[in-house]
C-alpha positions in Angstrom: 81.5 101.4 166.3 82.9 103.0 163.1 86.7 103.2 163.5 87.2 105.2 160.3 86.7 109.0 160.5 84.0 110.4 158.3 86.0 113.5 157.6 89.3 111.8 156.7 90.6 112.2 153.2 89.8 109.3 150.8 93.4 108.0 150.7 93.5 107.9 154.5 90.2 106.1 154.7 91.5 103.5 152.2 94.6 103.0 154.3 92.6 102.7 157.5 90.5 100.0 155.9 93.6 98.0 154.9 94.8 98.3 158.5 91.4 97.3 159.9 91.5 94.1 157.8 94.3 92.9 160.1 92.6 94.2 163.2 94.8 97.3 163.5 93.1 100.7 164.1 94.4 104.2 164.6 93.9 108.0 164.1 94.9 110.4 161.5 97.5 113.2 162.0 97.9 115.5 159.0 101.1 117.0 160.3 102.8 114.2 162.1 106.6 114.7 162.6 108.7 112.6 160.2 110.0 109.5 161.9 113.9 109.4 161.9 115.8 106.9 159.9 116.4 103.6 161.7 113.0 103.5 163.4 111.3 101.5 160.7 109.8 98.1 161.0 112.1 95.9 158.9 110.0 94.3 156.2 112.2 95.1 153.3 115.9 94.3 153.0 118.1 97.3 153.6 118.9 97.7 149.9 115.2 97.7 149.0 114.0 100.2 151.7 114.0 103.2 149.3 113.3 102.8 145.6 115.4 105.4 143.7 113.0 105.5 140.8 110.0 105.9 143.1 111.9 108.5 145.2 112.4 110.7 142.1 108.6 110.5 141.3 107.6 111.2 144.9 109.8 114.3 145.1 108.2 115.7 141.9 104.7 114.9 143.2 105.4 116.5 146.6 106.7 119.7 145.0 103.6 119.8 142.8 101.3 119.4 145.8 100.0 116.0 144.8 98.2 114.1 147.6 99.9 110.9 148.4 98.8 108.0 150.6 99.6 108.7 154.3 102.5 107.2 156.1 101.7 104.4 158.6 103.3 104.5 162.0 102.9 103.0 165.4 102.0 105.1 168.4 105.5 104.7 169.7 106.9 106.1 166.5 108.0 103.2 164.4 107.4 103.5 160.7 105.3 100.6 159.2 104.9 101.9 155.7 106.3 104.9 153.8 110.1 104.7 153.7 110.3 106.2 150.2 107.7 108.9 151.0 109.5 109.8 154.1 112.8 110.1 152.2 111.0 112.3 149.6 109.6 114.6 152.3 113.0 114.9 153.9 114.7 115.6 150.6 112.5 118.7 150.0 112.9 119.9 153.6 109.5 118.9 155.0 109.5 118.1 158.7 106.0 116.6 158.8 103.8 114.3 156.7 100.2 113.1 156.8 100.3 109.9 158.8 97.9 107.2 159.9 99.0 106.5 163.5 98.1 103.1 164.8 97.1 102.6 168.4 99.4 99.6 168.4 102.9 99.9 169.7 106.0 98.0 168.5 106.7 97.5 172.2 103.4 95.6 172.7 105.2 92.3 172.1 105.8 89.5 169.5 102.3 88.9 168.4 101.7 92.6 167.6 105.1 92.8 166.0 104.2 89.9 163.7 100.9 91.7 162.8 102.8 95.0 162.1 105.3 93.2 159.9 102.5 91.6 157.9 100.8 94.9 157.4 104.1 96.4 156.3 104.6 93.6 153.8 101.0 93.8 152.6 101.4 97.6 151.9 104.6 96.9 150.0 103.3 94.5 147.4 103.8 97.1 144.6 105.2 98.9 142.6 108.4 97.2 143.6 107.4 93.6 144.6 108.7 92.0 147.8 111.4 89.5 147.2 110.8 85.9 148.2 113.2 86.4 151.2 111.3 89.4 152.4 108.0 87.5 152.3 109.5 84.5 154.0 110.9 86.7 156.8 107.5 88.3 157.2 105.9 84.8 157.5 108.5 83.8 160.1 107.1 86.5 162.4 103.5 85.7 161.7 103.3 82.0 162.3 100.9 82.1 165.2 98.5 84.9 164.2 97.2 84.0 160.8 96.1 81.1 158.7 97.6 80.1 155.4 94.6 81.5 153.6 94.9 84.9 155.4 98.7 85.1 154.7 98.2 84.2 151.1 95.6 86.8 150.5 97.6 89.5 152.4 100.9 88.8 150.7 99.7 87.9 147.2 101.6 84.6 147.5 100.2 81.2 146.3 98.8 79.0 149.1 101.4 76.3 148.5 104.4 78.7 148.9 102.9 80.2 152.1 102.3 76.8 153.6 105.9 75.8 152.8 107.3 78.9 154.4 105.2 78.4 157.5 106.4 74.8 157.9 110.0 76.0 157.4 109.5 78.7 160.0 108.0 76.2 162.5 110.9 73.8 162.0 113.5 76.5 162.4 112.1 77.4 165.8 112.3 73.8 167.0 115.8 73.4 165.5 117.0 76.4 167.5 115.1 75.5 170.7 116.7 72.0 170.6 120.2 73.4 170.1 120.5 71.6 166.7 122.6 73.0 163.8 121.9 72.8 160.1 125.3 72.3 158.5 124.0 73.5 155.2 123.1 70.0 154.0 119.3 70.4 154.6 117.5 72.7 152.1 114.1 74.3 152.7 112.3 71.4 151.1 113.7 69.0 153.7 113.3 71.5 156.6 109.6 71.9 155.8 109.1 68.2 156.2 110.3 68.5 159.8 107.9 71.5 160.4 104.9 69.4 159.3 106.0 66.2 161.0 104.7 66.9 164.6 107.4 64.6 166.0 108.3 64.9 169.7 111.7 66.2 170.6 113.6 62.9 170.8 112.6 61.4 167.5 112.8 64.9 165.9 116.4 65.2 167.0 117.3 61.7 166.0 115.7 62.1 162.5 117.2 65.6 162.0 120.7 64.2 162.6 120.1 61.2 160.4 118.8 63.4 157.6 122.0 65.4 157.7 124.4 62.5 158.0 122.7 60.4 155.3 121.7 63.4 153.2 118.1 62.1 153.0 116.1 63.4 150.1 112.5 64.5 150.5 111.0 61.2 149.5 113.2 59.1 151.8 112.5 61.5 154.7 108.8 61.4 154.1 108.9 57.6 154.2 110.7 57.5 157.5 108.3 60.1 159.0 105.3 58.0 157.9 106.7 55.0 159.6 107.5 56.6 163.0 104.9 59.3 163.4 102.4 57.0 165.2 105.0 55.2 167.3 106.0 56.0 170.9 109.0 58.2 171.2 111.1 55.2 172.3 110.0 53.0 169.4 110.4 56.0 166.9 114.0 56.6 168.0 114.7 52.9 167.8 113.4 52.8 164.2 115.4 55.8 163.2 118.5 54.2 164.7 117.7 51.2 162.6 117.5 53.4 159.6 120.9 54.8 160.5 122.5 51.4 160.7 120.9 50.4 157.3 122.3 53.5 155.7 125.8 53.1 157.2 127.5 53.1 153.8 125.5 56.1 152.7 126.6 58.0 155.8 130.2 57.1 155.4 130.3 57.9 151.7 127.9 60.8 151.3 127.9 61.0 147.5 124.9 62.6 145.8 122.8 59.9 144.1 121.5 62.4 141.6 123.0 62.6 138.1 123.8 66.1 136.8 120.8 67.4 134.9 120.8 69.1 131.5 119.9 72.7 131.2 116.4 73.5 129.8 116.6 73.3 126.0 114.8 76.3 124.6 115.0 74.9 121.0 113.0 71.9 122.1 110.6 74.1 124.0 110.0 76.1 120.8 108.2 73.1 119.4 105.5 73.6 122.1 102.7 76.1 122.5 103.3 79.4 124.2 100.6 78.9 126.8 100.9 75.7 128.9 97.4 75.3 130.3 98.1 71.9 132.0 100.8 73.6 134.1 98.6 76.5 135.2 98.7 75.6 138.9 101.8 74.4 140.7 102.2 72.7 144.1 106.0 72.8 144.7 105.8 69.8 147.0 104.3 67.7 144.2 106.6 69.3 141.6 109.7 68.2 143.6 108.2 64.8 144.6 107.6 64.0 140.9 111.0 65.4 139.9 113.4 64.5 142.8 116.4 65.7 140.8 115.1 69.2 141.6 114.9 68.7 145.4 118.0 70.7 146.2 117.0 73.7 144.1 116.3 77.0 145.8 112.8 78.4 145.5 114.1 81.1 143.1 115.6 78.4 140.8 112.4 76.4 140.9 110.3 79.5 140.1 112.6 80.2 137.2 112.0 76.7 135.9 108.3 77.0 136.4 108.3 80.3 134.5 110.1 78.5 131.6 107.6 75.7 131.6 104.7 78.1 131.5 106.2 79.3 128.2 106.1 75.9 126.7 103.4 73.6 125.1 100.9 71.0 125.8 101.5 69.1 122.6 102.4 66.1 124.7 105.7 65.2 122.9 109.2 66.4 123.9 112.2 64.9 122.1 110.0 62.1 120.8 108.9 61.1 124.3 105.2 60.6 124.8 103.9 62.8 127.6 101.1 61.5 129.7 100.7 64.3 132.3 102.2 67.6 133.4 104.7 66.0 135.7 106.1 63.9 132.9 106.3 67.0 130.9 108.2 68.8 133.6 110.6 65.9 134.0 111.4 65.7 130.3 112.0 69.4 129.7 115.3 69.1 131.6 
């Protein structure tokens, strides 16, 4: 059965096809009442809901009678896409706007809400890109519905980053369910390891507490997980307690073992090519594993460093040090 109306305007058909890609269908209302402020599905952070530059352009377009993409709303009147277009219509005194009304309702439950959030994020990829935080929040609500490949395609995010965000989301659910508290010691790189560990509750809790108390880095945590993941819960907990005893001094004197790193030296980078082909694909897990000094960086900081590396060279020498692979290069730029 064709779920897209033959007589719908081209922009409506295009919007309906995007919704259908996520299994969401609906009908077209050319004069749907504007949805009041506050009934939007929160994909964007509050400060990014309405783009001032886009709003000015939309007001001009509406006054000139230009056809814009329809708004997207649920059948219980929650706005999925079109905050800036709604603001523009309101600004010039319109009470209605062309809207693609989904059959789905926000009140249909968590799975549908995750799907609606993903649709809202997918439709917000441009012209003002979603922030990393906004994408991560979307993934947090979509962990059970979609595969890594589907989320990567919908959000325009690399597979590695989507997978990392999914593991973090999975771990955060368990941390909350078990009544554990992240005291700010464990960064996303570490949290993701717990999400992918598949440990049962008792060893999960024991290792989570050890990771915080001993400030385990990603490599050390991975080593412990590898040793306990195939053990019984009782033996796994016993092994983790043994690790705790062996790290007694580390727990009592939690001093970072990492030396302060130098900032990237652009003068040295100028010796290299502009296009770094050997760094064309990044897996952040590997990037951090090969460069543990970076393990406590935020994703934004890492992406900034990666962006810098992409502007450098593959001449294989930095400060007189012979470079054998891209990870050596990454380590020696800092």
